[in-house]
VOZAMAR-490840 format. One record per atom (N, C-alpha, C): residue number from 0; residue in one letter; atom name; x, y, z. Coordinates in steps of 0.05 Angstrom, whole numbers. Layout:
# residues N
REC   n res atom   east  north     up
REC NUM   A   CA      X      Y      Z
...
END
This chain:
# residues 191
REC   n res atom   east  north     up
REC   0   M    N   1853  -3117   1100
REC   0   M   CA   1875  -3121   1091
REC   0   M    C   1888  -3091   1077
REC   1   Y    N   1904  -3086   1076
REC   1   Y   CA   1917  -3062   1069
REC   1   Y    C   1942  -3071   1050
REC   2   Y    N   1943  -3054   1028
REC   2   Y   CA   1963  -3057   1009
REC   2   Y    C   1981  -3032   1004
REC   3   K    N   2007  -3033   1000
REC   3   K   CA   2021  -3008   1006
REC   3   K    C   2029  -2998    974
REC   4   K    N   2006  -2982    960
REC   4   K   CA   2011  -2969    937
REC   4   K    C   2030  -2947    932
REC   5   M    N   2032  -2923    953
REC   5   M   CA   2048  -2906    955
REC   5   M    C   2060  -2906    979
REC   6   I    N   2084  -2904    994
REC   6   I   CA   2097  -2905   1013
REC   6   I    C   2108  -2884   1023
REC   7   G    N   2109  -2872   1042
REC   7   G   CA   2123  -2849   1055
REC   7   G    C   2136  -2863   1081
REC   8   N    N   2152  -2846   1100
REC   8   N   CA   2160  -2848   1120
REC   8   N    C   2142  -2860   1143
REC   9   K    N   2124  -2845   1146
REC   9   K   CA   2103  -2850   1172
REC   9   K    C   2080  -2868   1158
REC  10   C    N   2071  -2857   1135
REC  10   C   CA   2046  -2872   1126
REC  10   C    C   2047  -2882   1098
REC  11   Y    N   2022  -2902   1090
REC  11   Y   CA   2025  -2905   1063
REC  11   Y    C   1999  -2905   1054
REC  12   L    N   1995  -2907   1025
REC  12   L   CA   1961  -2906   1019
REC  12   L    C   1954  -2931   1003
REC  13   S    N   1938  -2939   1012
REC  13   S   CA   1923  -2971   1006
REC  13   S    C   1898  -2966    993
REC  14   P    N   1888  -2980    979
REC  14   P   CA   1866  -2977    965
REC  14   P    C   1849  -2984    992
REC  15   I    N   1820  -2974    987
REC  15   I   CA   1802  -2975   1013
REC  15   I    C   1790  -2999   1013
REC  16   N    N   1792  -3013   1042
REC  16   N   CA   1781  -3034   1055
REC  16   N    C   1751  -3030   1060
REC  17   I    N   1732  -3043   1052
REC  17   I   CA   1702  -3036   1052
REC  17   I    C   1702  -3043   1082
REC  18   E    N   1718  -3063   1094
REC  18   E   CA   1712  -3070   1123
REC  18   E    C   1717  -3052   1146
REC  19   D    N   1726  -3025   1139
REC  19   D   CA   1732  -3006   1155
REC  19   D    C   1712  -2995   1165
REC  20   Y    N   1683  -3002   1149
REC  20   Y   CA   1657  -2980   1149
REC  20   Y    C   1646  -2974   1176
REC  21   K    N   1661  -2991   1198
REC  21   K   CA   1651  -2984   1230
REC  21   K    C   1662  -2963   1235
REC  22   E    N   1695  -2963   1231
REC  22   E   CA   1708  -2941   1231
REC  22   E    C   1699  -2915   1223
REC  23   Y    N   1697  -2913   1199
REC  23   Y   CA   1685  -2890   1186
REC  23   Y    C   1665  -2878   1194
REC  24   T    N   1643  -2898   1206
REC  24   T   CA   1622  -2887   1215
REC  24   T    C   1620  -2870   1244
REC  25   K    N   1640  -2885   1259
REC  25   K   CA   1650  -2878   1280
REC  25   K    C   1658  -2844   1283
REC  26   W    N   1671  -2840   1258
REC  26   W   CA   1684  -2811   1250
REC  26   W    C   1670  -2797   1240
REC  27   A    N   1651  -2807   1225
REC  27   A   CA   1624  -2793   1204
REC  27   A    C   1609  -2776   1227
REC  28   N    N   1611  -2795   1248
REC  28   N   CA   1589  -2779   1268
REC  28   N    C   1601  -2766   1295
REC  29   D    N   1626  -2762   1288
REC  29   D   CA   1639  -2746   1300
REC  29   D    C   1642  -2720   1295
REC  30   M    N   1630  -2701   1313
REC  30   M   CA   1630  -2674   1307
REC  30   M    C   1656  -2661   1301
REC  31   E    N   1671  -2664   1320
REC  31   E   CA   1702  -2649   1315
REC  31   E    C   1712  -2658   1291
REC  32   V    N   1711  -2685   1283
REC  32   V   CA   1717  -2694   1261
REC  32   V    C   1701  -2683   1237
REC  33   S    N   1679  -2684   1234
REC  33   S   CA   1669  -2674   1208
REC  33   S    C   1660  -2650   1205
REC  34   L    N   1667  -2631   1222
REC  34   L   CA   1658  -2599   1221
REC  34   L    C   1671  -2587   1197
REC  35   G    N   1703  -2594   1194
REC  35   G   CA   1711  -2583   1171
REC  35   G    C   1708  -2588   1151
REC  36   L    N   1688  -2612   1145
REC  36   L   CA   1680  -2627   1119
REC  36   L    C   1655  -2617   1110
REC  37   S    N   1638  -2634   1089
REC  37   S   CA   1618  -2625   1079
REC  37   S    C   1595  -2637   1090
REC  38   F    N   1603  -2652   1110
REC  38   F   CA   1577  -2668   1120
REC  38   F    C   1575  -2667   1154
REC  39   P    N   1575  -2642   1168
REC  39   P   CA   1577  -2644   1195
REC  39   P    C   1545  -2648   1201
REC  40   A    N   1526  -2642   1183
REC  40   A   CA   1495  -2647   1188
REC  40   A    C   1492  -2678   1185
REC  41   R    N   1507  -2689   1169
REC  41   R   CA   1495  -2716   1162
REC  41   R    C   1496  -2737   1187
REC  42   V    N   1472  -2750   1193
REC  42   V   CA   1477  -2774   1212
REC  42   V    C   1479  -2799   1196
REC  43   T    N   1505  -2808   1202
REC  43   T   CA   1515  -2832   1186
REC  43   T    C   1507  -2861   1197
REC  44   T    N   1491  -2881   1189
REC  44   T   CA   1492  -2902   1196
REC  44   T    C   1510  -2922   1185
REC  45   E    N   1519  -2945   1195
REC  45   E   CA   1538  -2960   1187
REC  45   E    C   1530  -2974   1155
REC  46   E    N   1506  -2980   1154
REC  46   E   CA   1496  -2981   1127
REC  46   E    C   1499  -2962   1106
REC  47   A    N   1498  -2937   1116
REC  47   A   CA   1499  -2914   1093
REC  47   A    C   1530  -2910   1091
REC  48   E    N   1552  -2920   1110
REC  48   E   CA   1575  -2909   1110
REC  48   E    C   1591  -2932   1092
REC  49   K    N   1577  -2958   1093
REC  49   K   CA   1586  -2977   1075
REC  49   K    C   1577  -2973   1045
REC  50   E    N   1556  -2965   1046
REC  50   E   CA   1551  -2952   1012
REC  50   E    C   1576  -2931   1004
REC  51   M    N   1576  -2914   1026
REC  51   M   CA   1593  -2892   1018
REC  51   M    C   1624  -2899   1009
REC  52   L    N   1631  -2921   1022
REC  52   L   CA   1662  -2932   1021
REC  52   L    C   1656  -2949    992
REC  53   E    N   1638  -2961    985
REC  53   E   CA   1636  -2976    962
REC  53   E    C   1634  -2956    935
REC  54   Q    N   1623  -2929    941
REC  54   Q   CA   1623  -2912    917
REC  54   Q    C   1655  -2899    913
REC  55   L    N   1660  -2899    939
REC  55   L   CA   1693  -2886    936
REC  55   L    C   1717  -2906    924
REC  56   I    N   1708  -2931    929
REC  56   I   CA   1727  -2954    913
REC  56   I    C   1715  -2949    882
REC  57   K    N   1696  -2946    872
REC  57   K   CA   1686  -2947    850
REC  57   K    C   1704  -2919    836
REC  58   R    N   1710  -2903    851
REC  58   R   CA   1722  -2872    840
REC  58   R    C   1754  -2881    829
REC  59   E    N   1763  -2905    841
REC  59   E   CA   1787  -2911    827
REC  59   E    C   1812  -2897    844
REC  60   Y    N   1811  -2875    846
REC  60   Y   CA   1839  -2861    854
REC  60   Y    C   1831  -2843    887
REC  61   T    N   1819  -2862    904
REC  61   T   CA   1818  -2860    929
REC  61   T    C   1827  -2880    952
REC  62   F    N   1840  -2869    970
REC  62   F   CA   1863  -2886    976
REC  62   F    C   1854  -2881   1009
REC  63   S    N   1857  -2907   1029
REC  63   S   CA   1863  -2910   1053
REC  63   S    C   1883  -2896   1062
REC  64   I    N   1889  -2877   1084
REC  64   I   CA   1917  -2872   1097
REC  64   I    C   1920  -2889   1115
REC  65   I    N   1946  -2905   1120
REC  65   I   CA   1948  -2925   1137
REC  65   I    C   1976  -2914   1154
REC  66   D    N   1975  -2919   1179
REC  66   D   CA   2003  -2915   1193
REC  66   D    C   2022  -2935   1186
REC  67   K    N   2046  -2928   1176
REC  67   K   CA   2066  -2947   1164
REC  67   K    C   2074  -2966   1186
REC  68   E    N   2078  -2963   1211
REC  68   E   CA   2088  -2974   1234
REC  68   E    C   2069  -2998   1243
REC  69   S    N   2043  -2992   1248
REC  69   S   CA   2026  -3000   1259
REC  69   S    C   2001  -3017   1245
REC  70   D    N   1997  -3005   1221
REC  70   D   CA   1980  -3008   1200
REC  70   D    C   1953  -3003   1212
REC  71   N    N   1951  -2985   1223
REC  71   N   CA   1924  -2973   1234
REC  71   N    C   1916  -2956   1209
REC  72   L    N   1887  -2952   1216
REC  72   L   CA   1874  -2934   1191
REC  72   L    C   1872  -2906   1204
REC  73   I    N   1881  -2886   1191
REC  73   I   CA   1880  -2863   1195
REC  73   I    C   1855  -2844   1183
REC  74   G    N   1851  -2849   1161
REC  74   G   CA   1829  -2834   1143
REC  74   G    C   1836  -2840   1109
REC  75   N    N   1820  -2817   1094
REC  75   N   CA   1830  -2825   1070
REC  75   N    C   1836  -2804   1056
REC  76   I    N   1839  -2807   1029
REC  76   I   CA   1846  -2786   1010
REC  76   I    C   1847  -2796    980
REC  77   G    N   1841  -2773    970
REC  77   G   CA   1839  -2782    940
REC  77   G    C   1828  -2759    921
REC  78   F    N   1828  -2766    897
REC  78   F   CA   1819  -2750    872
REC  78   F    C   1786  -2746    875
REC  79   S    N   1769  -2730    875
REC  79   S   CA   1741  -2730    881
REC  79   S    C   1734  -2718    850
REC  80   K    N   1751  -2707    834
REC  80   K   CA   1746  -2700    808
REC  80   K    C   1768  -2700    795
REC  81   I    N   1764  -2711    770
REC  81   I   CA   1792  -2714    748
REC  81   I    C   1783  -2698    719
REC  82   D    N   1794  -2682    708
REC  82   D   CA   1790  -2673    687
REC  82   D    C   1817  -2683    666
REC  83   K    N   1814  -2708    653
REC  83   K   CA   1834  -2718    638
REC  83   K    C   1843  -2701    616
REC  84   I    N   1828  -2684    603
REC  84   I   CA   1828  -2671    577
REC  84   I    C   1848  -2649    584
REC  85   H    N   1845  -2633    603
REC  85   H   CA   1863  -2607    614
REC  85   H    C   1879  -2614    643
REC  86   Q    N   1876  -2639    650
REC  86   Q   CA   1896  -2649    665
REC  86   Q    C   1896  -2634    690
REC  87   V    N   1872  -2627    701
REC  87   V   CA   1862  -2620    732
REC  87   V    C   1854  -2640    748
REC  88   G    N   1859  -2643    774
REC  88   G   CA   1848  -2659    788
REC  88   G    C   1841  -2644    815
REC  89   Q    N   1812  -2653    834
REC  89   Q   CA   1811  -2642    854
REC  89   Q    C   1816  -2661    876
REC  90   I    N   1830  -2658    901
REC  90   I   CA   1831  -2676    921
REC  90   I    C   1821  -2668    950
REC  91   G    N   1812  -2689    962
REC  91   G   CA   1804  -2687    988
REC  91   G    C   1818  -2702   1008
REC  92   I    N   1818  -2694   1029
REC  92   I   CA   1832  -2714   1052
REC  92   I    C   1820  -2713   1078
REC  93   F    N   1814  -2732   1092
REC  93   F   CA   1793  -2736   1116
REC  93   F    C   1808  -2753   1137
REC  94   I    N   1827  -2739   1156
REC  94   I   CA   1838  -2758   1176
REC  94   I    C   1812  -2759   1201
REC  95   G    N   1813  -2782   1208
REC  95   G   CA   1787  -2792   1225
REC  95   G    C   1799  -2800   1248
REC  96   N    N   1820  -2813   1251
REC  96   N   CA   1835  -2813   1276
REC  96   N    C   1846  -2795   1289
REC  97   K    N   1834  -2784   1306
REC  97   K   CA   1850  -2757   1325
REC  97   K    C   1873  -2763   1333
REC  98   D    N   1880  -2787   1339
REC  98   D   CA   1906  -2793   1354
REC  98   D    C   1928  -2785   1331
REC  99   Y    N   1924  -2782   1305
REC  99   Y   CA   1941  -2777   1287
REC  99   Y    C   1939  -2742   1276
REC 100   W    N   1922  -2730   1292
REC 100   W   CA   1925  -2704   1279
REC 100   W    C   1949  -2681   1294
REC 101   G    N   1959  -2667   1276
REC 101   G   CA   1978  -2651   1280
REC 101   G    C   2008  -2664   1291
REC 102   K    N   2011  -2690   1271
REC 102   K   CA   2039  -2701   1275
REC 102   K    C   2047  -2710   1246
REC 103   G    N   2038  -2691   1226
REC 103   G   CA   2049  -2699   1203
REC 103   G    C   2041  -2715   1181
REC 104   Y    N   2022  -2734   1189
REC 104   Y   CA   2016  -2753   1176
REC 104   Y    C   1994  -2743   1152
REC 105   G    N   1983  -2721   1156
REC 105   G   CA   1965  -2710   1138
REC 105   G    C   1982  -2700   1112
REC 106   K    N   2004  -2683   1128
REC 106   K   CA   2024  -2670   1103
REC 106   K    C   2034  -2693   1085
REC 107   E    N   2045  -2712   1100
REC 107   E   CA   2058  -2738   1079
REC 107   E    C   2040  -2747   1066
REC 108   A    N   2014  -2754   1074
REC 108   A   CA   1990  -2761   1057
REC 108   A    C   1984  -2747   1031
REC 109   V    N   1979  -2719   1041
REC 109   V   CA   1978  -2705   1017
REC 109   V    C   2004  -2704    996
REC 110   N    N   2024  -2701   1004
REC 110   N   CA   2052  -2708    984
REC 110   N    C   2050  -2735    969
REC 111   L    N   2045  -2753    979
REC 111   L   CA   2042  -2778    968
REC 111   L    C   2016  -2778    945
REC 112   I    N   1994  -2761    952
REC 112   I   CA   1977  -2758    925
REC 112   I    C   1979  -2742    910
REC 113   L    N   1998  -2721    920
REC 113   L   CA   2005  -2705    894
REC 113   L    C   2030  -2721    878
REC 114   D    N   2041  -2732    889
REC 114   D   CA   2062  -2749    874
REC 114   D    C   2039  -2769    856
REC 115   F    N   2027  -2784    864
REC 115   F   CA   2013  -2797    849
REC 115   F    C   1999  -2785    825
REC 116   G    N   1987  -2763    833
REC 116   G   CA   1973  -2745    817
REC 116   G    C   1992  -2731    786
REC 117   F    N   2018  -2726    800
REC 117   F   CA   2031  -2714    777
REC 117   F    C   2053  -2732    766
REC 118   S    N   2058  -2752    781
REC 118   S   CA   2081  -2773    768
REC 118   S    C   2067  -2792    753
REC 119   I    N   2042  -2804    762
REC 119   I   CA   2029  -2825    748
REC 119   I    C   2008  -2820    733
REC 120   L    N   1986  -2796    743
REC 120   L   CA   1963  -2793    724
REC 120   L    C   1967  -2768    706
REC 121   N    N   2000  -2762    708
REC 121   N   CA   2003  -2736    691
REC 121   N    C   1988  -2709    694
REC 122   L    N   1975  -2708    713
REC 122   L   CA   1959  -2680    718
REC 122   L    C   1981  -2658    719
REC 123   H    N   1971  -2630    713
REC 123   H   CA   1984  -2605    709
REC 123   H    C   1977  -2594    737
REC 124   N    N   1948  -2591    745
REC 124   N   CA   1946  -2579    764
REC 124   N    C   1925  -2591    782
REC 125   I    N   1933  -2592    808
REC 125   I   CA   1915  -2602    830
REC 125   I    C   1909  -2586    847
REC 126   Y    N   1877  -2584    854
REC 126   Y   CA   1867  -2562    877
REC 126   Y    C   1854  -2576    895
REC 127   L    N   1844  -2559    919
REC 127   L   CA   1828  -2567    937
REC 127   L    C   1810  -2549    948
REC 128   R    N   1796  -2551    967
REC 128   R   CA   1780  -2529    977
REC 128   R    C   1780  -2534   1008
REC 129   V    N   1779  -2510   1022
REC 129   V   CA   1782  -2518   1057
REC 129   V    C   1768  -2490   1064
REC 130   F    N   1755  -2494   1088
REC 130   F   CA   1744  -2471   1101
REC 130   F    C   1763  -2456   1117
REC 131   E    N   1760  -2435   1116
REC 131   E   CA   1780  -2417   1128
REC 131   E    C   1788  -2418   1157
REC 132   F    N   1763  -2430   1166
REC 132   F   CA   1767  -2439   1207
REC 132   F    C   1784  -2460   1210
REC 133   N    N   1793  -2472   1183
REC 133   N   CA   1811  -2499   1191
REC 133   N    C   1836  -2490   1184
REC 134   K    N   1849  -2473   1202
REC 134   K   CA   1878  -2461   1199
REC 134   K    C   1898  -2483   1198
REC 135   S    N   1895  -2507   1216
REC 135   S   CA   1919  -2524   1217
REC 135   S    C   1915  -2535   1186
REC 136   A    N   1896  -2543   1176
REC 136   A   CA   1889  -2555   1150
REC 136   A    C   1909  -2535   1131
REC 137   I    N   1899  -2510   1126
REC 137   I   CA   1913  -2490   1113
REC 137   I    C   1946  -2486   1114
REC 138   K    N   1949  -2486   1137
REC 138   K   CA   1983  -2489   1142
REC 138   K    C   1994  -2514   1132
REC 139   C    N   1983  -2532   1133
REC 139   C   CA   1992  -2561   1119
REC 139   C    C   1993  -2558   1091
REC 140   Y    N   1971  -2548   1076
REC 140   Y   CA   1972  -2545   1051
REC 140   Y    C   1996  -2526   1041
REC 141   K    N   1998  -2506   1053
REC 141   K   CA   2022  -2485   1046
REC 141   K    C   2044  -2498   1048
REC 142   R    N   2050  -2514   1070
REC 142   R   CA   2076  -2530   1070
REC 142   R    C   2085  -2548   1050
REC 143   V    N   2061  -2556   1039
REC 143   V   CA   2066  -2576   1021
REC 143   V    C   2069  -2563    994
REC 144   G    N   2062  -2537    991
REC 144   G   CA   2067  -2519    968
REC 144   G    C   2037  -2509    955
REC 145   F    N   2018  -2513    964
REC 145   F   CA   1991  -2504    954
REC 145   F    C   1995  -2468    957
REC 146   K    N   1981  -2465    940
REC 146   K   CA   1974  -2431    942
REC 146   K    C   1945  -2423    944
REC 147   E    N   1940  -2404    957
REC 147   E   CA   1910  -2392    953
REC 147   E    C   1909  -2383    927
REC 148   V    N   1887  -2389    914
REC 148   V   CA   1878  -2376    880
REC 148   V    C   1848  -2365    885
REC 149   G    N   1836  -2370    908
REC 149   G   CA   1808  -2354    904
REC 149   G    C   1793  -2364    930
REC 150   R    N   1773  -2348    930
REC 150   R   CA   1751  -2354    955
REC 150   R    C   1724  -2350    946
REC 151   I    N   1705  -2366    960
REC 151   I   CA   1681  -2364    960
REC 151   I    C   1671  -2356    987
REC 152   R    N   1663  -2320    983
REC 152   R   CA   1661  -2308   1008
REC 152   R    C   1641  -2320   1026
REC 153   E    N   1642  -2323   1049
REC 153   E   CA   1614  -2327   1070
REC 153   E    C   1602  -2355   1061
REC 154   A    N   1615  -2371   1046
REC 154   A   CA   1601  -2398   1041
REC 154   A    C   1594  -2423   1060
REC 155   K    N   1602  -2420   1085
REC 155   K   CA   1593  -2439   1103
REC 155   K    C   1585  -2420   1126
REC 156   K    N   1561  -2424   1141
REC 156   K   CA   1548  -2413   1165
REC 156   K    C   1556  -2435   1183
REC 157   I    N   1567  -2430   1212
REC 157   I   CA   1571  -2448   1231
REC 157   I    C   1565  -2430   1259
REC 158   A    N   1548  -2440   1277
REC 158   A   CA   1546  -2430   1302
REC 158   A    C   1540  -2401   1299
REC 159   G    N   1528  -2389   1276
REC 159   G   CA   1519  -2364   1281
REC 159   G    C   1534  -2340   1261
REC 160   K    N   1564  -2353   1250
REC 160   K   CA   1584  -2341   1237
REC 160   K    C   1588  -2357   1208
REC 161   R    N   1592  -2334   1196
REC 161   R   CA   1601  -2345   1163
REC 161   R    C   1625  -2345   1163
REC 162   Y    N   1638  -2363   1145
REC 162   Y   CA   1664  -2368   1137
REC 162   Y    C   1673  -2374   1104
REC 163   D    N   1691  -2364   1099
REC 163   D   CA   1700  -2369   1076
REC 163   D    C   1707  -2393   1068
REC 164   E    N   1703  -2403   1038
REC 164   E   CA   1708  -2424   1026
REC 164   E    C   1740  -2421   1014
REC 165   I    N   1759  -2426   1014
REC 165   I   CA   1784  -2420   1000
REC 165   I    C   1793  -2446    982
REC 166   Y    N   1802  -2438    962
REC 166   Y   CA   1811  -2454    941
REC 166   Y    C   1838  -2452    940
REC 167   M    N   1855  -2474    939
REC 167   M   CA   1881  -2476    936
REC 167   M    C   1897  -2490    914
REC 168   D    N   1910  -2485    901
REC 168   D   CA   1920  -2504    881
REC 168   D    C   1955  -2508    880
REC 169   I    N   1970  -2525    869
REC 169   I   CA   1994  -2529    861
REC 169   I    C   1996  -2538    834
REC 170   L    N   2017  -2527    816
REC 170   L   CA   2019  -2536    790
REC 170   L    C   2046  -2564    794
REC 171   A    N   2045  -2574    775
REC 171   A   CA   2067  -2597    771
REC 171   A    C   2099  -2590    776
REC 172   N    N   2105  -2562    758
REC 172   N   CA   2128  -2555    765
REC 172   N    C   2138  -2544    787
REC 173   E    N   2118  -2538    807
REC 173   E   CA   2121  -2530    835
REC 173   E    C   2125  -2553    852
REC 174   Y    N   2124  -2575    846
REC 174   Y   CA   2121  -2604    860
REC 174   Y    C   2150  -2618    857
REC 175   E    N   2155  -2628    882
REC 175   E   CA   2181  -2646    873
REC 175   E    C   2171  -2677    886
REC 176   S    N   2173  -2694    874
REC 176   S   CA   2164  -2720    875
REC 176   S    C   2178  -2736    902
REC 177   V    N   2162  -2743    919
REC 177   V   CA   2174  -2756    945
REC 177   V    C   2176  -2790    941
REC 178   Y    N   2167  -2799    924
REC 178   Y   CA   2169  -2827    921
REC 178   Y    C   2172  -2836    892
REC 179   I    N   2156  -2832    878
REC 179   I   CA   2158  -2845    847
REC 179   I    C   2184  -2840    837
REC 180   K    N   2198  -2813    836
REC 180   K   CA   2219  -2809    827
REC 180   K    C   2246  -2824    836
REC 181   D    N   2243  -2831    856
REC 181   D   CA   2265  -2847    875
REC 181   D    C   2258  -2883    860
REC 182   L    N   2233  -2885    856
REC 182   L   CA   2231  -2916    842
REC 182   L    C   2245  -2918    821
REC 183   V    N   2236  -2896    800
REC 183   V   CA   2249  -2891    773
REC 183   V    C   2274  -2896    772
REC 184   E    N   2289  -2875    788
REC 184   E   CA   2321  -2884    790
REC 184   E    C   2330  -2903    803
REC 185   K    N   2319  -2916    817
REC 185   K   CA   2328  -2949    829
REC 185   K    C   2325  -2963    805
REC 186   R    N   2302  -2962    790
REC 186   R   CA   2305  -2983    769
REC 186   R    C   2319  -2975    740
REC 187   N    N   2332  -2951    740
REC 187   N   CA   2349  -2940    719
REC 187   N    C   2377  -2956    728
REC 188   K    N   2381  -2954    757
REC 188   K   CA   2407  -2956    763
REC 188   K    C   2415  -2986    760
REC 189   S    N   2389  -3001    765
REC 189   S   CA   2398  -3030    763
REC 189   S    C   2397  -3042    739
REC 190   E    N   2386  -3030    716
REC 190   E   CA   2394  -3035    688
REC 190   E    C   2420  -3037    677
END
């Protein structure tokens, strides 16, 4: 079962459902899906993936990405690190369902998590890491407003070639709310 925590036009963010572990296991073992992430070498069992989802649930700010029309699981997105004192958070996104690649769902999910981070968690800076060969992800992040702020040169080696790990970030004053601001305005009008 899914719950609509943050709602976009195409998708919504829901607390993670532990029962989705079989789908995540399939995605984690699909090299095409896992290559751009930190775990392409990992061989994942259903039991291990269930444990991983249990850990993600405990993190508090990790969500499933769900297709708004069909309620299909697309992947997940969330904060892997939050520094509450300095108001900085790191996000990660995982689109496992390849039927949703290149259709704007990732962009909308990133916008929703940014809105949550800036409008609800009151973060000042949100950053992410991406490998330079993941051109579609970099393009998506730039469309949302992320800027490249640094690189770890030749940080990943795949098939005999080295790739940079790119750091990108966005500040609260560079972002415009896509969901929370409208909710607040609706409440103000009803009073």
